[in-house]
LUMMI-368884 format. One record per residue (C-alpha): x, y, z. Coordinates in steps of 0.25 Angstrom, whole numbers, plus 5000, padded with zeros to 4 digits. Example, Ala and Ser with C-alpha at 12.3 -4.5 7.8 and 13.67 -1.06 7.14 Angstrom:
REM residues 2
+------+------+------+
|    u |    v |    w |
+------+------+------+
| 5049 | 4982 | 5031 |
| 5055 | 4996 | 5029 |
+------+------+------+
END
This chain:
REM residues 109
+------+------+------+
|    u |    v |    w |
+------+------+------+
| 4897 | 5046 | 4797 |
| 4892 | 5052 | 4784 |
| 4886 | 5066 | 4785 |
| 4873 | 5068 | 4777 |
| 4874 | 5079 | 4766 |
| 4864 | 5088 | 4773 |
| 4872 | 5089 | 4786 |
| 4885 | 5096 | 4788 |
| 4893 | 5097 | 4801 |
| 4898 | 5111 | 4804 |
| 4904 | 5117 | 4817 |
| 4894 | 5117 | 4828 |
| 4883 | 5109 | 4821 |
| 4878 | 5104 | 4807 |
| 4872 | 5110 | 4795 |
| 4860 | 5103 | 4789 |
| 4856 | 5105 | 4775 |
| 4841 | 5105 | 4772 |
| 4832 | 5106 | 4760 |
| 4819 | 5112 | 4766 |
| 4806 | 5110 | 4760 |
| 4796 | 5120 | 4766 |
| 4780 | 5118 | 4767 |
| 4781 | 5104 | 4770 |
| 4770 | 5096 | 4778 |
| 4780 | 5094 | 4789 |
| 4794 | 5097 | 4793 |
| 4803 | 5085 | 4791 |
| 4815 | 5080 | 4784 |
| 4812 | 5074 | 4770 |
| 4825 | 5067 | 4765 |
| 4836 | 5073 | 4757 |
| 4836 | 5084 | 4747 |
| 4850 | 5083 | 4740 |
| 4860 | 5085 | 4751 |
| 4850 | 5092 | 4760 |
| 4840 | 5086 | 4770 |
| 4826 | 5089 | 4766 |
| 4817 | 5096 | 4777 |
| 4803 | 5098 | 4775 |
| 4797 | 5110 | 4783 |
| 4783 | 5114 | 4785 |
| 4784 | 5130 | 4784 |
| 4785 | 5137 | 4771 |
| 4798 | 5144 | 4767 |
| 4792 | 5158 | 4772 |
| 4800 | 5167 | 4781 |
| 4809 | 5157 | 4785 |
| 4799 | 5147 | 4791 |
| 4804 | 5135 | 4784 |
| 4818 | 5138 | 4789 |
| 4813 | 5140 | 4803 |
| 4806 | 5126 | 4802 |
| 4819 | 5120 | 4798 |
| 4826 | 5126 | 4810 |
| 4816 | 5122 | 4820 |
| 4815 | 5107 | 4814 |
| 4830 | 5106 | 4814 |
| 4831 | 5112 | 4828 |
| 4821 | 5101 | 4833 |
| 4828 | 5090 | 4826 |
| 4842 | 5093 | 4831 |
| 4836 | 5097 | 4845 |
| 4844 | 5111 | 4844 |
| 4839 | 5125 | 4846 |
| 4833 | 5132 | 4834 |
| 4845 | 5142 | 4835 |
| 4854 | 5130 | 4833 |
| 4848 | 5128 | 4819 |
| 4853 | 5139 | 4809 |
| 4849 | 5140 | 4794 |
| 4863 | 5142 | 4788 |
| 4858 | 5143 | 4773 |
| 4846 | 5142 | 4765 |
| 4836 | 5151 | 4772 |
| 4829 | 5154 | 4758 |
| 4831 | 5140 | 4752 |
| 4827 | 5126 | 4754 |
| 4841 | 5122 | 4756 |
| 4845 | 5125 | 4770 |
| 4857 | 5123 | 4779 |
| 4854 | 5123 | 4794 |
| 4865 | 5123 | 4804 |
| 4862 | 5115 | 4817 |
| 4871 | 5120 | 4828 |
| 4876 | 5111 | 4839 |
| 4873 | 5097 | 4833 |
| 4883 | 5086 | 4828 |
| 4882 | 5078 | 4815 |
| 4879 | 5066 | 4823 |
| 4867 | 5073 | 4830 |
| 4862 | 5078 | 4817 |
| 4862 | 5065 | 4811 |
| 4855 | 5058 | 4823 |
| 4844 | 5069 | 4822 |
| 4842 | 5069 | 4807 |
| 4832 | 5058 | 4801 |
| 4838 | 5046 | 4797 |
| 4827 | 5044 | 4787 |
| 4826 | 5058 | 4780 |
| 4811 | 5057 | 4779 |
| 4809 | 5055 | 4794 |
| 4798 | 5063 | 4800 |
| 4801 | 5068 | 4814 |
| 4792 | 5068 | 4826 |
| 4783 | 5080 | 4828 |
| 4792 | 5086 | 4839 |
| 4803 | 5088 | 4829 |
| 4795 | 5094 | 4817 |
+------+------+------+
END
């Protein structure tokens, strides 16, 4: 199985590399940006609100608690790395969109 460039398997979970675009009309994946997965989020990048929106979106997407989604790097950058604890590569691949511009149902956004 080929591992996408934006995913990395680590002990106890995975690391997901994101390129975050704040102040979007909706929170959704928007394709690739280099070797990162592009995520558009609604909140502006003020006082960590965009980071919190990413954390909440990923927690709902992977059906884990918000405390299982940890920002590892990029707190003040668009390029971010999130550690998602307790999930496997197969599970992550199953939950991520196959079409990267896929819009998720409202309960995941």
